[in-house]
N, C-alpha and C positions, 0 to 999 in steps of 0.2 A: 887490558883484559888478557887473561892467559888460558884458563880452562874454558872450552867451548862445549856446551851441551849438544848432543846429537839426538835427533828424533827421527822416527818413522811416522807414517800417516796411518792412523787407525780408521780404516774406511767404514767400519761398522758404526763407530761412535762419531765420525766426522771431526777428529781432532788429532793433533800432533801429540805423540807420546815419547818420552825419553827412552833411549837405548844405550846411553853411556855419555862419556865426555872425553875430550882429548885436548891436548895442547901441542901435539906433535905434528910435524909435516910441513908447516908453513915457514917460508923465509921470513926474515926480519921485516922486509918491506911488506909482505902479505899480512903479517900480524898487525902492522901499523895501519894498513888500509882497511882490513876487516874490522879493527877496533873502531875506526871512524864511522864505518857503515853501521855497525851495531849500535853505537851511541846515537845515531840519527833515528834508529828504530826503537829506542828505549821506551818501554811502557812504565816500568817501575824499578825501584832500586831499594834493597834492604840489606844491611850489613855488607857483605862482600859479594852479593849476587845482583846482577843486573838482568832484568827480564826484558826481552825484546819481542817485537812482532816477528814471527817467522818470515824470512825473506831471502836468506843466503843459503844456497844449496852447495854442498861440498861432496866430492867423491871421497869415500872412505875405504881404506884397507883395514882388515882386521884378521886376527888369527882364527877365531871361532865365535859362534854365538852361544852364550850360556844362559841358563835360566837365572832369573834374578828376582829377589824380593825387594831390592832397592828401587827399581824403576817400575812405574805403573804399567809399562808395556809387558812386564814379566820376563824381559830379556835384556841382556847386556852384550855389547860387542867387546870381546877380549882384545886388549892391546890395539885399540883403534888409533889410526893415524890419518891425517888428511893427505890425500893424494893431490887434489887440485880443487880450486873453486870453480863451480859450474854456473857461470852467469847465463849460460844458454838454457838453463832449466828454472822452472818455477817451483815453489814449495809443494805444489800439487803433483809434481813429476817424481817425487822422491819415492824410495822404497816403502812399500806398505807393510803393515804389521802381519798381514797374511804371508807376504813374501819372506819376512823374517822367520815366521813359524816354519815355512817350507825349508829354508836353509837349515834351521835347527834340526828338523826331522831328517833331512838327508845326512847330516852329520851323524846322527844316532844310528842310521842304517849302515853307515860305513864302519862303525866300531864293532 
């Protein structure tokens, strides 16, 4: 596996929604380990996409939040890269869609 989908938690609809994907930031060893973990959590597979149960939390760096028609969240993280795997966090500890909206709003105010 190479591209990893990134999600935030939409607290209003109680579901995870995509905000981008990345393949940057992990070492070769981390790529190998995370692939094994994701395959254990596989729900379905079609063509080149493997769907997994949300379970792995990563800390992500990005340049900015952009509006997006591609992702159901309505936002995309520009130039997202994995900083580290956060085994100390659960999927319900991740950034929320409301927080993504706030980051986007603050960016607009700075311009």
